[in-house]
PASEBA-1860 file (N, C-alpha, C; in nm, 3 decimals):
! residues 260
1> MDDAYANG> -0.346/1.838/1.220/-0.373/1.761/1.327/-0.269/1.682/1.359 ~ -0.169/1.684/1.262/-0.039/1.588/1.307/0.008/1.588/1.463 ~ 0.022/1.718/1.491/0.086/1.744/1.629/-0.007/1.680/1.739 ~ -0.134/1.704/1.705/-0.228/1.641/1.814/-0.212/1.501/1.831 ~ -0.168/1.409/1.743/-0.159/1.280/1.732/0.004/1.237/1.749 ~ 0.092/1.334/1.784/0.220/1.301/1.788/0.254/1.266/1.921 ~ 0.288/1.130/1.956/0.320/1.077/2.105/0.475/1.086/2.139 ~ 0.564/1.057/2.066/0.700/1.048/2.087/0.732/1.193/2.119
9> AYIKGAAD> 0.732/1.292/2.031/0.774/1.417/2.060/0.745/1.478/2.191 ~ 0.635/1.425/2.288/0.621/1.467/2.405/0.641/1.373/2.523 ~ 0.714/1.275/2.477/0.765/1.187/2.594/0.909/1.174/2.608 ~ 0.953/1.206/2.724/1.106/1.195/2.750/1.165/1.078/2.728 ~ 1.271/1.070/2.642/1.339/0.961/2.624/1.243/0.852/2.528 ~ 1.170/0.901/2.455/1.084/0.835/2.355/1.154/0.732/2.259 ~ 1.293/0.785/2.210/1.364/0.660/2.107/1.394/0.565/2.202 ~ 1.402/0.565/2.313/1.454/0.429/2.392/1.355/0.332/2.410
17> YVPRWAQA> 1.222/0.354/2.384/1.117/0.280/2.420/1.114/0.149/2.327 ~ 1.140/0.176/2.187/1.104/0.082/2.102/1.205/-0.019/2.109 ~ 1.353/-0.007/2.116/1.435/-0.117/2.151/1.431/-0.172/2.275 ~ 1.390/-0.123/2.373/1.362/-0.180/2.502/1.251/-0.280/2.520 ~ 1.139/-0.239/2.429/1.028/-0.325/2.409/1.075/-0.461/2.323 ~ 1.145/-0.439/2.229/1.182/-0.551/2.163/1.279/-0.650/2.237 ~ 1.394/-0.595/2.315/1.454/-0.665/2.400/1.375/-0.757/2.499 ~ 1.287/-0.667/2.581/1.211/-0.742/2.696/1.135/-0.849/2.638
25> AEAFRDSL> 1.058/-0.826/2.496/0.978/-0.924/2.440/1.064/-1.047/2.403 ~ 1.179/-1.016/2.342/1.258/-1.158/2.305/1.303/-1.227/2.417 ~ 1.354/-1.162/2.523/1.371/-1.213/2.649/1.264/-1.306/2.717 ~ 1.147/-1.238/2.712/1.026/-1.316/2.779/0.987/-1.457/2.696 ~ 1.006/-1.435/2.543/0.964/-1.539/2.479/1.089/-1.642/2.503 ~ 1.189/-1.624/2.525/1.312/-1.732/2.532/1.279/-1.804/2.681 ~ 1.242/-1.703/2.780/1.208/-1.765/2.908/1.109/-1.861/2.901 ~ 1.013/-1.867/2.811/0.902/-1.947/2.824/0.921/-2.092/2.771
33> GARARLGL> 1.004/-2.093/2.682/1.042/-2.216/2.612/0.942/-2.290/2.537 ~ 0.872/-2.394/2.572/0.781/-2.474/2.491/0.649/-2.395/2.542 ~ 0.626/-2.324/2.616/0.502/-2.260/2.651/0.491/-2.164/2.530 ~ 0.568/-2.118/2.487/0.565/-2.012/2.367/0.542/-2.069/2.234 ~ 0.445/-2.066/2.159/0.400/-2.100/2.035/0.405/-2.002/1.945 ~ 0.492/-1.978/1.861/0.523/-1.872/1.786/0.489/-1.879/1.627 ~ 0.432/-1.755/1.568/0.418/-1.771/1.426/0.293/-1.867/1.373 ~ 0.189/-1.875/1.463/0.081/-1.955/1.419/-0.007/-1.860/1.322
41> SYGPSERM> -0.019/-1.941/1.192/-0.104/-1.873/1.098/-0.243/-1.867/1.138 ~ -0.312/-1.726/1.107/-0.463/-1.731/1.120/-0.526/-1.694/0.973 ~ -0.427/-1.674/0.873/-0.485/-1.607/0.738/-0.375/-1.629/0.648 ~ -0.421/-1.592/0.505/-0.328/-1.615/0.403/-0.199/-1.516/0.374 ~ -0.190/-1.435/0.459/-0.081/-1.343/0.443/0.026/-1.377/0.542 ~ 0.157/-1.335/0.524/0.263/-1.368/0.606/0.241/-1.297/0.723 ~ 0.171/-1.178/0.741/0.153/-1.093/0.865/0.043/-1.160/0.956 ~ -0.033/-1.230/0.883/-0.149/-1.280/0.969/-0.134/-1.424/1.049
49> ALDMFRPE> -0.061/-1.372/1.147/0.005/-1.482/1.230/0.003/-1.442/1.374 ~ 0.004/-1.517/1.449/0.002/-1.485/1.603/0.089/-1.549/1.699 ~ 0.121/-1.517/1.813/0.216/-1.594/1.920/0.106/-1.627/2.017 ~ 0.139/-1.736/2.073/0.030/-1.788/2.181/0.124/-1.844/2.302 ~ 0.103/-1.739/2.418/0.187/-1.821/2.539/0.094/-1.878/2.629 ~ 0.133/-1.990/2.668/0.049/-2.074/2.768/0.097/-2.050/2.915 ~ -0.006/-2.050/3.012/0.044/-2.045/3.150/0.077/-2.191/3.198 ~ 0.137/-2.206/3.331/0.155/-2.341/3.378/0.026/-2.384/3.448
57> GVEQGTLI> 0.021/-2.499/3.449/-0.129/-2.535/3.506/-0.238/-2.549/3.396 ~ -0.368/-2.543/3.456/-0.493/-2.517/3.386/-0.515/-2.384/3.340 ~ -0.557/-2.378/3.221/-0.600/-2.239/3.161/-0.715/-2.190/3.226 ~ -0.717/-2.061/3.252/-0.840/-2.010/3.323/-0.926/-1.921/3.221 ~ -0.856/-1.894/3.103/-0.922/-1.801/3.006/-0.804/-1.776/2.895 ~ -0.851/-1.687/2.815/-0.749/-1.644/2.723/-0.763/-1.481/2.693 ~ -0.643/-1.411/2.702/-0.639/-1.290/2.674/-0.592/-1.254/2.517 ~ -0.645/-1.210/2.435/-0.594/-1.145/2.315/-0.546/-1.005/2.326
65> FVHGGYWL> -0.423/-1.000/2.292/-0.374/-0.864/2.306/-0.351/-0.806/2.145 ~ -0.387/-0.694/2.108/-0.365/-0.623/1.971/-0.275/-0.503/1.992 ~ -0.174/-0.508/1.924/-0.085/-0.398/1.924/-0.108/-0.265/1.830 ~ -0.053/-0.157/1.883/-0.083/-0.041/1.805/0.034/-0.020/1.726 ~ 0.030/0.121/1.682/0.133/0.169/1.579/0.052/0.244/1.478 ~ -0.056/0.299/1.490/-0.134/0.377/1.390/-0.155/0.300/1.271 ~ -0.186/0.155/1.275/-0.220/0.084/1.176/-0.098/0.079/1.071 ~ 0.020/0.133/1.102/0.140/0.169/1.009/0.259/0.078/1.033
73> KFDRSYWS> 0.282/0.052/1.167/0.396/-0.021/1.195/0.391/-0.113/1.333 ~ 0.500/-0.178/1.340/0.505/-0.285/1.456/0.445/-0.404/1.422 ~ 0.488/-0.505/1.500/0.421/-0.641/1.488/0.408/-0.707/1.615 ~ 0.356/-0.839/1.645/0.350/-0.897/1.753/0.480/-0.905/1.834 ~ 0.598/-0.908/1.750/0.720/-0.944/1.838/0.773/-0.837/1.949 ~ 0.716/-0.714/1.929/0.745/-0.603/2.029/0.686/-0.629/2.161 ~ 0.583/-0.705/2.169/0.506/-0.696/2.302/0.488/-0.819/2.381 ~ 0.545/-0.921/2.353/0.536/-1.054/2.420/0.545/-1.033/2.572
81> HLAAGALA> 0.642/-0.948/2.623/0.653/-0.924/2.782/0.544/-0.904/2.838 ~ 0.446/-0.830/2.756/0.307/-0.780/2.810/0.204/-0.889/2.840 ~ 0.252/-0.998/2.828/0.166/-1.125/2.846/0.187/-1.189/2.994 ~ 0.296/-1.107/3.066/0.343/-1.182/3.194/0.226/-1.174/3.291 ~ 0.165/-1.058/3.302/0.053/-1.060/3.388/-0.041/-1.156/3.392 ~ -0.116/-1.162/3.279/-0.219/-1.264/3.258/-0.165/-1.393/3.264 ~ -0.059/-1.417/3.241/0.009/-1.554/3.238/0.008/-1.597/3.385 ~ 0.061/-1.518/3.460/0.067/-1.540/3.612/-0.057/-1.559/3.676
89> RGWAVAMP> -0.165/-1.505/3.616/-0.289/-1.540/3.659/-0.367/-1.668/3.613 ~ -0.284/-1.744/3.522/-0.340/-1.853/3.479/-0.409/-1.846/3.340 ~ -0.377/-1.733/3.275/-0.473/-1.712/3.152/-0.354/-1.722/3.020 ~ -0.396/-1.784/2.915/-0.320/-1.787/2.794/-0.327/-1.659/2.736 ~ -0.212/-1.616/2.665/-0.236/-1.497/2.598/-0.201/-1.505/2.457 ~ -0.271/-1.463/2.358/-0.254/-1.452/2.219/-0.235/-1.317/2.173 ~ -0.121/-1.303/2.075/-0.087/-1.185/2.019/-0.071/-1.170/1.865 ~ -0.157/-1.125/1.800/-0.140/-1.130/1.659/-0.093/-1.000/1.590
97> SYDLCPSV> -0.005/-1.024/1.486/0.016/-0.928/1.383/-0.096/-0.919/1.286 ~ -0.079/-0.823/1.198/-0.164/-0.792/1.090/-0.104/-0.717/0.993 ~ -0.159/-0.715/0.845/-0.103/-0.629/0.758/-0.138/-0.473/0.789 ~ -0.025/-0.411/0.735/-0.018/-0.256/0.767/-0.080/-0.162/0.648 ~ -0.122/-0.071/0.668/-0.158/0.037/0.560/-0.014/0.106/0.533 ~ -0.006/0.118/0.378/-0.093/0.127/0.273/-0.154/0.004/0.211 ~ -0.093/-0.122/0.239/-0.113/-0.237/0.164/-0.230/-0.291/0.182 ~ -0.305/-0.240/0.295/-0.441/-0.280/0.330/-0.509/-0.162/0.374
105> RIAGITQQ> -0.644/-0.145/0.382/-0.720/-0.030/0.429/-0.749/-0.078/0.582 ~ -0.763/0.026/0.675/-0.786/0.009/0.809/-0.922/-0.103/0.824 ~ -1.011/-0.086/0.735/-1.130/-0.179/0.751/-1.094/-0.343/0.722 ~ -0.997/-0.337/0.634/-0.921/-0.481/0.613/-0.862/-0.527/0.725 ~ -0.789/-0.441/0.809/-0.711/-0.475/0.941/-0.809/-0.517/1.028 ~ -0.918/-0.446/1.048/-1.044/-0.493/1.131/-1.088/-0.631/1.100 ~ -1.103/-0.680/0.974/-1.156/-0.798/0.939/-1.033/-0.896/0.973 ~ -0.914/-0.855/0.962/-0.810/-0.949/0.996/-0.807/-0.982/1.140
113> ICQAVIEV> -0.826/-0.880/1.230/-0.823/-0.933/1.353/-0.961/-0.999/1.411 ~ -1.058/-0.967/1.326/-1.181/-1.063/1.357/-1.149/-1.206/1.327 ~ -1.065/-1.221/1.210/-1.030/-1.384/1.191/-0.945/-1.421/1.296 ~ -0.850/-1.342/1.344/-0.765/-1.380/1.458/-0.830/-1.420/1.597 ~ -0.937/-1.345/1.620/-1.003/-1.387/1.729/-1.100/-1.515/1.724 ~ -1.163/-1.508/1.607/-1.210/-1.647/1.556/-1.129/-1.757/1.583 ~ -0.992/-1.756/1.522/-0.898/-1.861/1.519/-0.861/-1.892/1.665 ~ -0.849/-1.800/1.739/-0.800/-1.814/1.875/-0.933/-1.894/1.980
121> AGGSTGPI> -1.049/-1.839/1.931/-1.166/-1.891/2.008/-1.174/-2.040/1.968 ~ -1.138/-2.069/1.835/-1.173/-2.210/1.808/-1.061/-2.318/1.863 ~ -0.965/-2.266/1.907/-0.858/-2.352/1.970/-0.844/-2.329/2.122 ~ -0.944/-2.272/2.196/-0.955/-2.274/2.320/-1.092/-2.296/2.389 ~ -1.082/-2.289/2.511/-1.211/-2.288/2.576/-1.228/-2.198/2.679 ~ -1.338/-2.180/2.737/-1.343/-2.079/2.873/-1.356/-1.936/2.808 ~ -1.332/-1.838/2.899/-1.367/-1.701/2.866/-1.250/-1.632/2.791 ~ -1.295/-1.541/2.716/-1.190/-1.464/2.640/-1.199/-1.329/2.660
129> SLAGHSAG> -1.087/-1.256/2.685/-1.092/-1.100/2.707/-1.013/-1.051/2.589 ~ -1.025/-0.920/2.555/-0.959/-0.856/2.463/-0.885/-0.711/2.523 ~ -0.765/-0.700/2.481/-0.720/-0.558/2.511/-0.636/-0.520/2.382 ~ -0.636/-0.398/2.368/-0.555/-0.342/2.250/-0.512/-0.196/2.282 ~ -0.385/-0.157/2.220/-0.319/-0.051/2.260/-0.334/0.055/2.158 ~ -0.394/0.167/2.167/-0.383/0.281/2.034/-0.465/0.224/1.928 ~ -0.409/0.200/1.820/-0.470/0.140/1.704/-0.518/0.024/1.758 ~ -0.449/-0.057/1.836/-0.508/-0.180/1.874/-0.642/-0.182/1.963
137> GHLVSRML> -0.624/-0.047/2.024/-0.761/-0.027/2.111/-0.892/0.006/2.014 ~ -0.854/0.071/1.905/-0.958/0.087/1.793/-1.013/-0.072/1.723 ~ -0.909/-0.154/1.715/-0.937/-0.279/1.654/-1.021/-0.363/1.791 ~ -0.987/-0.370/1.895/-1.058/-0.452/1.984/-1.210/-0.383/2.005 ~ -1.202/-0.251/1.997/-1.355/-0.188/2.017/-1.421/-0.241/1.875 ~ -1.357/-0.253/1.784/-1.448/-0.298/1.651/-1.486/-0.436/1.651 ~ -1.432/-0.517/1.742/-1.495/-0.642/1.749/-1.629/-0.662/1.828 ~ -1.660/-0.544/1.877/-1.798/-0.536/1.957/-1.910/-0.485/1.879
145> APGMLPEV> -1.852/-0.455/1.743/-1.965/-0.397/1.637/-2.086/-0.510/1.617 ~ -2.208/-0.484/1.609/-2.290/-0.606/1.587/-2.267/-0.679/1.465 ~ -2.275/-0.809/1.478/-2.247/-0.892/1.373/-2.096/-0.922/1.317 ~ -2.003/-0.851/1.402/-1.858/-0.861/1.363/-1.805/-1.001/1.395 ~ -1.835/-1.033/1.509/-1.801/-1.188/1.560/-1.922/-1.288/1.560 ~ -1.896/-1.403/1.536/-1.988/-1.498/1.559/-2.047/-1.506/1.694 ~ -2.171/-1.523/1.695/-2.243/-1.520/1.848/-2.169/-1.611/1.944 ~ -2.124/-1.741/1.888/-2.077/-1.827/1.982/-1.935/-1.769/2.030
153> VRARLTHV> -1.862/-1.695/1.950/-1.752/-1.632/2.012/-1.767/-1.519/2.083 ~ -1.866/-1.437/2.044/-1.891/-1.313/2.126/-1.949/-1.355/2.272 ~ -2.017/-1.440/2.293/-2.064/-1.492/2.410/-1.967/-1.536/2.497 ~ -1.849/-1.570/2.457/-1.739/-1.588/2.532/-1.662/-1.482/2.591 ~ -1.678/-1.349/2.537/-1.614/-1.224/2.585/-1.659/-1.170/2.708 ~ -1.573/-1.172/2.812/-1.601/-1.130/2.941/-1.559/-0.984/2.976 ~ -1.453/-0.942/2.890/-1.407/-0.790/2.927/-1.335/-0.750/2.802 ~ -1.354/-0.626/2.775/-1.276/-0.572/2.667/-1.230/-0.437/2.722
161> VPISPVAD> -1.089/-0.413/2.693/-1.030/-0.300/2.763/-0.940/-0.228/2.630 ~ -1.011/-0.127/2.571/-0.940/-0.056/2.495/-0.841/0.053/2.562 ~ -0.719/0.029/2.532/-0.605/0.111/2.601/-0.570/0.236/2.515 ~ -0.600/0.353/2.566/-0.569/0.473/2.488/-0.614/0.462/2.323 ~ -0.743/0.433/2.306/-0.788/0.379/2.181/-0.817/0.524/2.076 ~ -0.803/0.481/1.962/-0.849/0.573/1.853/-0.994/0.547/1.841 ~ -1.097/0.604/1.886/-1.197/0.572/1.874/-1.323/0.639/1.775 ~ -1.261/0.762/1.731/-1.314/0.842/1.641/-1.216/0.877/1.524
169> LEPLLRTS> -1.224/0.814/1.415/-1.114/0.819/1.303/-1.131/0.959/1.216 ~ -1.225/1.027/1.221/-1.256/1.115/1.133/-1.145/1.234/1.160 ~ -1.095/1.261/1.282/-0.992/1.379/1.293/-0.874/1.328/1.199 ~ -0.853/1.207/1.192/-0.740/1.157/1.126/-0.722/1.181/0.980 ~ -0.859/1.231/0.916/-0.845/1.260/0.794/-0.778/1.377/0.755 ~ -0.757/1.465/0.867/-0.675/1.593/0.866/-0.529/1.579/0.910 ~ -0.475/1.444/0.916/-0.348/1.426/0.943/-0.268/1.379/0.799 ~ -0.137/1.394/0.799/-0.067/1.346/0.677/-0.076/1.210/0.676
177> MNAEFGMD> -0.089/1.132/0.791/-0.099/0.983/0.789/-0.221/0.933/0.704 ~ -0.308/1.009/0.653/-0.436/0.975/0.591/-0.355/0.953/0.437 ~ -0.269/0.993/0.400/-0.205/0.948/0.256/-0.192/0.805/0.262 ~ -0.156/0.751/0.366/-0.122/0.597/0.364/-0.254/0.526/0.415 ~ -0.358/0.565/0.475/-0.466/0.514/0.514/-0.564/0.515/0.405 ~ -0.562/0.625/0.327/-0.668/0.636/0.208/-0.798/0.634/0.249 ~ -0.826/0.705/0.359/-0.986/0.712/0.401/-1.058/0.835/0.346 ~ -1.171/0.809/0.322/-1.261/0.935/0.301/-1.367/0.952/0.424
185> AGMARAES> -1.433/1.055/0.432/-1.517/1.065/0.542/-1.609/0.941/0.582 ~ -1.665/0.893/0.488/-1.745/0.774/0.509/-1.673/0.641/0.565 ~ -1.571/0.631/0.504/-1.467/0.511/0.571/-1.442/0.535/0.708 ~ -1.412/0.655/0.726/-1.361/0.697/0.874/-1.477/0.673/0.964 ~ -1.583/0.729/0.931/-1.722/0.723/1.039/-1.750/0.577/1.038 ~ -1.743/0.499/0.932/-1.767/0.361/0.938/-1.690/0.261/1.036 ~ -1.562/0.306/1.028/-1.466/0.236/1.114/-1.448/0.301/1.241 ~ -1.527/0.384/1.286/-1.506/0.468/1.401/-1.605/0.409/1.533
193> PVHQPKPE> -1.528/0.349/1.627/-1.636/0.281/1.737/-1.717/0.363/1.804 ~ -1.702/0.510/1.805/-1.795/0.586/1.872/-1.910/0.575/1.810 ~ -1.941/0.537/1.687/-2.053/0.524/1.627/-2.128/0.398/1.628 ~ -2.073/0.302/1.709/-2.150/0.161/1.731/-2.229/0.170/1.849 ~ -2.333/0.078/1.834/-2.412/0.059/1.950/-2.332/0.052/2.082 ~ -2.401/0.081/2.174/-2.334/0.046/2.329/-2.349/-0.110/2.317 ~ -2.220/-0.162/2.351/-2.209/-0.322/2.372/-2.252/-0.393/2.502 ~ -2.300/-0.509/2.467/-2.349/-0.581/2.612/-2.235/-0.637/2.675
201> VPVTVWVG> -2.107/-0.673/2.604/-1.996/-0.699/2.696/-1.928/-0.581/2.765 ~ -1.895/-0.620/2.905/-1.840/-0.509/2.980/-1.712/-0.464/2.919 ~ -1.700/-0.338/2.907/-1.588/-0.266/2.862/-1.511/-0.155/2.956 ~ -1.397/-0.140/2.952/-1.341/-0.061/3.046/-1.234/0.039/2.949 ~ -1.269/0.149/2.934/-1.173/0.249/2.842/-1.073/0.302/2.936 ~ -0.934/0.271/2.914/-0.802/0.288/2.975/-0.720/0.384/2.911 ~ -0.678/0.496/2.981/-0.592/0.600/2.899/-0.509/0.669/3.015 ~ -0.379/0.700/2.981/-0.296/0.765/3.083/-0.321/0.897/3.098
209> GAERPAFL> -0.326/0.959/3.224/-0.342/1.114/3.256/-0.260/1.201/3.184 ~ -0.125/1.151/3.167/-0.018/1.249/3.094/-0.034/1.214/2.937 ~ -0.114/1.181/2.878/-0.125/1.154/2.743/-0.161/1.286/2.664 ~ -0.131/1.285/2.560/-0.191/1.398/2.456/-0.321/1.444/2.461 ~ -0.385/1.549/2.470/-0.516/1.590/2.478/-0.603/1.516/2.391 ~ -0.549/1.478/2.266/-0.646/1.413/2.163/-0.674/1.277/2.215 ~ -0.571/1.200/2.290/-0.607/1.094/2.335/-0.703/1.066/2.443 ~ -0.697/1.178/2.533/-0.767/1.180/2.634/-0.907/1.235/2.601
217> DQAQMLAD> -0.917/1.294/2.492/-1.044/1.323/2.455/-1.117/1.211/2.373 ~ -1.028/1.119/2.302/-1.069/1.001/2.234/-1.140/0.901/2.350 ~ -1.068/0.864/2.443/-1.104/0.774/2.535/-1.234/0.851/2.596 ~ -1.244/0.956/2.628/-1.370/1.022/2.684/-1.499/0.997/2.605 ~ -1.455/1.007/2.478/-1.567/1.014/2.385/-1.619/0.865/2.373 ~ -1.541/0.775/2.371/-1.565/0.637/2.363/-1.645/0.594/2.498 ~ -1.593/0.633/2.627/-1.682/0.601/2.735/-1.798/0.672/2.725 ~ -1.830/0.795/2.686/-1.940/0.859/2.677/-2.051/0.803/2.585
225> AWGCAHVV> -1.999/0.739/2.490/-2.081/0.695/2.391/-2.140/0.560/2.429 ~ -2.047/0.489/2.491/-2.091/0.350/2.543/-2.133/0.344/2.676 ~ -2.117/0.468/2.753/-2.168/0.455/2.884/-2.094/0.349/2.965 ~ -1.973/0.332/2.936/-1.893/0.216/3.014/-1.791/0.294/3.097 ~ -1.718/0.185/3.176/-1.616/0.238/3.282/-1.512/0.312/3.207 ~ -1.431/0.391/3.271/-1.344/0.490/3.204/-1.221/0.509/3.313 ~ -1.112/0.459/3.299/-1.005/0.480/3.390/-0.904/0.562/3.336 ~ -0.877/0.665/3.415/-0.739/0.749/3.373/-0.637/0.722/3.471
233> TPDEHHFN> -0.523/0.683/3.434/-0.421/0.646/3.527/-0.343/0.770/3.545 ~ -0.303/0.815/3.674/-0.210/0.949/3.685/-0.077/0.927/3.640 ~ -0.038/1.030/3.562/0.091/1.038/3.535/0.156/0.974/3.422 ~ 0.073/0.885/3.359/0.126/0.783/3.253/0.096/0.831/3.139 ~ 0.206/0.800/3.031/0.172/0.847/2.897/0.145/0.744/2.797 ~ 0.152/0.790/2.694/0.104/0.689/2.571/0.209/0.558/2.567 ~ 0.328/0.562/2.616/0.421/0.480/2.600/0.415/0.366/2.719 ~ 0.408/0.440/2.841/0.410/0.356/2.956/0.277/0.308/3.029
241> VIDALVDP> 0.165/0.355/2.956/0.020/0.316/3.011/0.004/0.168/3.000 ~ 0.070/0.083/2.901/0.040/-0.046/2.887/0.129/-0.142/2.987 ~ 0.252/-0.074/3.070/0.314/-0.145/3.153/0.243/-0.214/3.281 ~ 0.111/-0.184/3.295/0.027/-0.248/3.402/0.012/-0.393/3.339 ~ 0.006/-0.431/3.223/-0.010/-0.557/3.160/0.086/-0.660/3.224 ~ 0.204/-0.612/3.272/0.312/-0.704/3.296/0.272/-0.754/3.459 ~ 0.213/-0.647/3.536/0.201/-0.672/3.664/0.047/-0.762/3.700 ~ 0.073/-0.886/3.749/-0.035/-0.970/3.765/-0.133/-0.913/3.875
249> DSDLIARL> -0.061/-0.802/3.949/-0.174/-0.751/4.072/-0.216/-0.619/4.031 ~ -0.205/-0.585/3.913/-0.263/-0.467/3.855/-0.417/-0.458/3.839 ~ -0.476/-0.337/3.843/-0.629/-0.330/3.831/-0.639/-0.382/3.678 ~ -0.557/-0.354/3.620/-0.568/-0.364/3.455/-0.598/-0.529/3.429 ~ -0.506/-0.597/3.492/-0.510/-0.742/3.486/-0.629/-0.804/3.549 ~ -0.651/-0.730/3.672/-0.772/-0.801/3.730/-0.910/-0.767/3.658 ~ -0.914/-0.682/3.600/-1.027/-0.665/3.498/-1.039/-0.777/3.377 ~ -0.920/-0.773/3.323/-0.903/-0.856/3.200/-0.927/-1.036/3.236
257> TNAA> -0.891/-1.050/3.361/-0.890/-1.183/3.429/-0.994/-1.222/3.493 ~ -1.090/-1.132/3.492/-1.216/-1.157/3.568/-1.194/-1.151/3.723 ~ -1.099/-1.092/3.774/-1.054/-1.078/3.922/-1.091/-0.982/3.984 ~ -1.142/-0.889/3.896/-1.196/-0.738/3.975/-1.345/-0.742/4.019
END
């Protein structure tokens, strides 16, 4: 199954994306000055920290964006520029890092993101939306599991958008990545959002039309399981499907900031 979940091998110029993301993110942080609060701890490990970006004027809500990387790589520093669209709409944006496999299991990462959401909620008022890309799409979907978040936090969620999510983890048991995940069948099923009840919170599953078939299937499975909105964006692949987060006039940002 390794090839089914290999994205970079099927994206032209894939090697250029990571340095470009890092450069754009750093420049964006620098441009915000005091409106960027960096490295705010939400837990005991070094990676359990988040960056908070504040809009100009009165905050209309808070978007929490959770990055991907197959629970194996990256941190919040690559994605800061993706806050631009929500900030322009008057929303604050929080971006957490988290510990990575194999030093922690995927279930442990889920609990860390739960802690991050609770921390952000405790320092804010008003609506909260969640977006996550790839493995981050899995993690924000897991926040909707019964009992995951305290009711006082869950009640503030207005929209959740898993972008190109991994919603069924059982196929990953047949990839070489599982040597680092350390999952068995029971763990994979327990961490799979497709097996969660349909949430009451509005959800839009978002995926690029030019993504690998496995990701198109994963998105379809989650949308079917939850009976929720499902958007397939023409021609976009796994690396550029997140670009709409930069555009305050995009449909993706409209959904996340209650403007749709």
